OpenMM code with the backbone's topology and positions (N, CA, C; nanometers):
from openmm import Vec3, app, unit

residues = "UNK UNK UNK UNK UNK UNK UNK UNK UNK UNK UNK UNK UNK UNK UNK UNK UNK UNK UNK UNK UNK UNK UNK UNK UNK UNK UNK UNK UNK UNK UNK UNK UNK UNK UNK UNK UNK UNK UNK UNK UNK UNK UNK UNK UNK UNK UNK UNK UNK UNK UNK UNK UNK UNK UNK UNK UNK UNK UNK UNK UNK UNK UNK UNK UNK".split()
positions = [
    Vec3(10.2399, 12.6795, 10.1817),
    Vec3(10.3099, 12.7178, 10.2704),
    Vec3(10.2095, 12.7637, 10.3219),
    Vec3(10.2981, 12.8635, 10.4014),
    Vec3(10.1970, 12.9350, 10.5517),
    Vec3(10.1995, 13.1043, 10.4851),
    Vec3(10.1945, 13.1755, 10.5548),
    Vec3(10.1443, 13.3368, 10.4944),
    Vec3(10.2414, 13.4166, 10.4402),
    Vec3(10.4447, 13.3560, 10.4326),
    Vec3(10.4861, 13.4598, 10.3751),
    Vec3(10.5590, 13.2724, 10.2728),
    Vec3(10.4350, 13.2032, 10.2066),
    Vec3(10.3783, 13.1710, 10.0871),
    Vec3(10.5666, 13.1183, 10.0312),
    Vec3(10.6518, 13.0812, 10.1572),
    Vec3(10.8025, 13.0041, 10.1378),
    Vec3(10.9466, 13.1003, 10.0882),
    Vec3(10.8453, 13.2370, 10.1890),
    Vec3(10.9711, 13.3385, 10.1397),
    Vec3(11.0742, 13.3492, 10.2034),
    Vec3(11.1293, 13.2784, 10.3422),
    Vec3(11.2752, 13.1981, 10.3443),
    Vec3(11.3282, 13.1829, 10.2865),
    Vec3(11.3038, 13.0485, 10.2296),
    Vec3(11.3792, 12.9840, 10.0529),
    Vec3(11.3757, 13.0269, 9.9717),
    Vec3(11.2596, 13.1463, 9.9745),
    Vec3(11.3137, 13.2435, 9.7937),
    Vec3(11.4098, 13.3180, 9.8412),
    Vec3(11.4257, 13.3836, 9.9392),
    Vec3(11.5554, 13.4674, 9.9249),
    Vec3(11.6444, 13.4503, 10.0087),
    Vec3(11.6131, 13.3411, 10.0132),
    Vec3(11.8200, 13.2435, 10.0383),
    Vec3(11.8357, 13.1844, 9.9023),
    Vec3(11.7567, 13.1634, 9.8634),
    Vec3(11.8043, 13.1211, 9.6577),
    Vec3(11.8232, 13.2081, 9.5858),
    Vec3(11.7571, 13.3714, 9.6251),
    Vec3(11.7551, 13.5013, 9.5554),
    Vec3(11.8746, 13.5333, 9.5674),
    Vec3(12.0179, 13.5153, 9.6950),
    Vec3(12.0895, 13.5630, 9.7070),
    Vec3(12.1841, 13.4676, 9.6901),
    Vec3(12.1656, 13.3789, 9.6736),
    Vec3(12.2484, 13.2205, 9.6687),
    Vec3(12.2972, 13.2098, 9.5243),
    Vec3(12.1913, 13.2004, 9.4208),
    Vec3(12.1656, 13.2300, 9.2984),
    Vec3(12.3414, 13.2759, 9.2400),
    Vec3(12.3248, 13.4077, 9.2525),
    Vec3(12.4248, 13.4784, 9.2347),
    Vec3(12.5788, 13.4314, 9.1587),
    Vec3(12.5815, 13.3558, 9.3248),
    Vec3(12.7606, 13.3094, 9.3309),
    Vec3(12.7426, 13.2325, 9.2463),
    Vec3(12.6529, 13.0806, 9.1981),
    Vec3(12.6793, 12.9761, 9.1643),
    Vec3(12.6568, 13.0077, 8.9365),
    Vec3(12.6599, 13.1800, 8.9544),
    Vec3(12.6788, 13.2621, 8.8009),
    Vec3(12.5541, 13.2237, 8.7123),
    Vec3(12.3900, 13.2203, 8.8449),
    Vec3(12.2557, 13.3150, 8.7834),
    Vec3(12.2045, 13.4036, 8.8303),
    Vec3(12.1599, 13.4826, 8.6983),
    Vec3(12.0870, 13.5802, 8.7370),
    Vec3(11.9807, 13.5769, 8.7001),
    Vec3(11.8977, 13.6707, 8.8807),
    Vec3(11.7958, 13.6449, 8.8860),
    Vec3(11.7162, 13.8162, 8.8262),
    Vec3(11.6288, 13.7244, 8.8065),
    Vec3(11.5748, 13.8247, 8.7311),
    Vec3(11.4142, 13.9084, 8.7620),
    Vec3(11.3499, 13.8510, 8.8183),
    Vec3(11.2058, 13.8180, 8.8917),
    Vec3(11.2488, 13.6845, 8.9810),
    Vec3(11.1108, 13.7369, 9.1114),
    Vec3(11.0324, 13.6438, 9.1880),
    Vec3(10.9630, 13.6283, 9.2215),
    Vec3(10.8842, 13.5854, 9.2532),
    Vec3(10.7424, 13.5675, 9.3112),
    Vec3(10.6907, 13.4832, 9.4242),
    Vec3(10.6257, 13.4449, 9.4714),
    Vec3(10.5755, 13.4894, 9.6605),
    Vec3(10.4570, 13.4257, 9.6472),
    Vec3(10.3669, 13.3041, 9.6398),
    Vec3(10.1548, 13.3424, 9.6678),
    Vec3(10.1776, 13.2506, 9.7922),
    Vec3(10.1142, 13.3833, 9.8893),
    Vec3(10.1049, 13.2819, 10.0400),
    Vec3(10.0134, 13.2513, 10.0585),
    Vec3(9.9906, 13.2347, 10.1559),
    Vec3(9.8942, 13.1603, 10.2012),
    Vec3(9.8286, 13.0472, 10.0388),
    Vec3(9.8926, 12.9682, 10.0021),
    Vec3(9.9199, 12.8695, 9.8432),
    Vec3(9.7515, 12.8381, 9.8940),
    Vec3(9.7711, 12.7698, 10.0226),
    Vec3(9.5466, 12.6649, 10.0351),
    Vec3(9.4621, 12.7418, 9.9513),
    Vec3(9.5014, 12.8561, 10.0114),
    Vec3(9.3939, 13.0048, 9.9949),
    Vec3(9.3295, 13.0561, 9.8934),
    Vec3(9.4657, 13.0964, 9.7945),
    Vec3(9.4876, 13.1722, 9.6738),
    Vec3(9.5058, 13.0879, 9.5850),
    Vec3(9.4576, 12.9581, 9.5193),
    Vec3(9.4821, 12.8625, 9.4926),
    Vec3(9.4362, 12.7683, 9.4696),
    Vec3(9.3526, 12.7627, 9.3710),
    Vec3(9.2447, 12.6673, 9.3070),
    Vec3(9.3434, 12.5352, 9.2406),
    Vec3(9.3800, 12.4277, 9.1822),
    Vec3(9.3996, 12.2949, 9.0837),
    Vec3(9.3173, 12.3931, 8.9347),
    Vec3(9.1434, 12.4349, 8.8951),
    Vec3(9.1187, 12.4010, 8.8164),
    Vec3(9.1397, 12.5841, 8.8041),
    Vec3(9.1238, 12.6480, 8.8679),
    Vec3(9.1006, 12.7695, 8.8271),
    Vec3(9.2410, 12.9175, 8.8368),
    Vec3(9.3517, 12.7965, 8.8828),
    Vec3(9.4890, 12.8898, 8.8829),
    Vec3(9.4572, 12.9558, 9.0394),
    Vec3(9.5800, 13.0656, 9.0024),
    Vec3(9.5843, 13.1969, 9.0982),
    Vec3(9.4236, 13.2300, 9.1484),
    Vec3(9.3971, 13.2633, 9.2544),
    Vec3(9.2676, 13.3067, 9.2751),
    Vec3(9.2740, 13.4650, 9.3091),
    Vec3(9.3869, 13.5173, 9.3220),
    Vec3(9.3360, 13.6234, 9.4178),
    Vec3(9.4181, 13.7450, 9.2932),
    Vec3(9.3002, 13.8032, 9.2716),
    Vec3(9.3315, 13.8882, 9.1205),
    Vec3(9.4855, 13.9537, 9.1010),
    Vec3(9.5462, 14.0706, 9.2411),
    Vec3(9.6558, 14.1521, 9.2478),
    Vec3(9.7295, 14.0011, 9.2247),
    Vec3(9.7496, 13.9738, 9.3325),
    Vec3(9.9503, 13.7872, 9.2428),
    Vec3(9.8801, 13.7717, 9.0923),
    Vec3(9.8012, 13.7801, 9.0843),
    Vec3(9.7620, 13.7195, 8.9625),
    Vec3(9.8029, 13.7843, 8.8487),
    Vec3(9.7520, 13.9095, 8.8172),
    Vec3(9.8415, 13.9972, 8.8223),
    Vec3(9.9397, 14.0354, 8.8471),
    Vec3(10.0131, 14.0324, 8.9285),
    Vec3(10.2121, 14.0826, 8.9462),
    Vec3(10.2272, 13.9536, 8.8647),
    Vec3(10.2311, 13.8062, 8.9241),
    Vec3(10.2508, 13.6866, 8.8338),
    Vec3(10.3208, 13.7411, 8.7014),
    Vec3(10.1623, 13.7965, 8.6356),
    Vec3(10.1267, 13.8028, 8.5085),
    Vec3(10.2506, 13.8864, 8.4473),
    Vec3(10.2626, 14.0258, 8.5051),
    Vec3(10.3591, 14.0790, 8.4985),
    Vec3(10.5181, 14.0194, 8.5108),
    Vec3(10.5165, 13.9665, 8.6070),
    Vec3(10.6912, 13.9594, 8.6143),
    Vec3(10.7552, 13.8757, 8.4877),
    Vec3(10.6050, 13.7638, 8.4056),
    Vec3(10.6357, 13.6722, 8.3454),
    Vec3(10.6851, 13.7691, 8.1705),
    Vec3(10.5765, 13.8599, 8.1490),
    Vec3(10.6321, 13.9040, 8.0744),
    Vec3(10.7409, 13.9624, 8.0489),
    Vec3(10.7534, 14.0575, 8.2151),
    Vec3(10.9029, 14.0828, 8.1962),
    Vec3(11.0029, 14.0001, 8.2073),
    Vec3(11.0473, 13.8741, 8.1663),
    Vec3(11.0928, 13.7074, 8.1861),
    Vec3(11.0935, 13.7664, 8.0462),
    Vec3(11.0231, 13.7338, 7.9920),
    Vec3(11.0332, 13.7134, 7.7892),
    Vec3(11.0503, 13.8749, 7.7860),
    Vec3(11.0346, 13.9410, 7.7961),
    Vec3(11.1690, 14.0696, 7.7411),
    Vec3(11.2721, 14.0436, 7.7677),
    Vec3(11.3199, 14.0088, 7.9012),
    Vec3(11.4357, 13.9668, 7.8955),
    Vec3(11.4637, 13.9005, 7.8084),
    Vec3(11.4759, 13.7650, 7.8534),
    Vec3(11.4732, 13.6593, 7.7657),
    Vec3(11.4821, 13.6718, 7.5542),
    Vec3(11.4155, 13.7799, 7.5210),
    Vec3(11.3830, 13.7741, 7.4244),
    Vec3(11.4923, 13.8292, 7.2774),
    Vec3(11.5172, 13.9377, 7.4126),
    Vec3(11.6643, 14.0823, 7.4069),
    Vec3(11.7537, 14.0190, 7.4609),
] * unit.nanometer
topology = app.Topology()
chain = topology.addChain("A")
for resn in residues:
    res = topology.addResidue(resn, chain)
    for name in ("N", "CA", "C"):
        topology.addAtom(name, app.Element.getBySymbol(name[0]), res)
C-alpha cells in the first residue's frame, strides 16, 4: 500500500468488528510498506518497529489477563 498503509481498510475494519462481536484491542499500519519493510530484516523504521512491539506486548497482556 501507499503512504496511508491500507489505513482506510483498517479504519473500516475497526469500525465494523465490534458489530460482529469483535473487541479491537490495538491496531497497526505500516505506511510505505516497500520502503519500511525488508524480507530479511523485517520493519526497517525503528520507530514503527517499537510501536508494533509495544502493541504486541499490550495484546499479550490483555490475552493473559
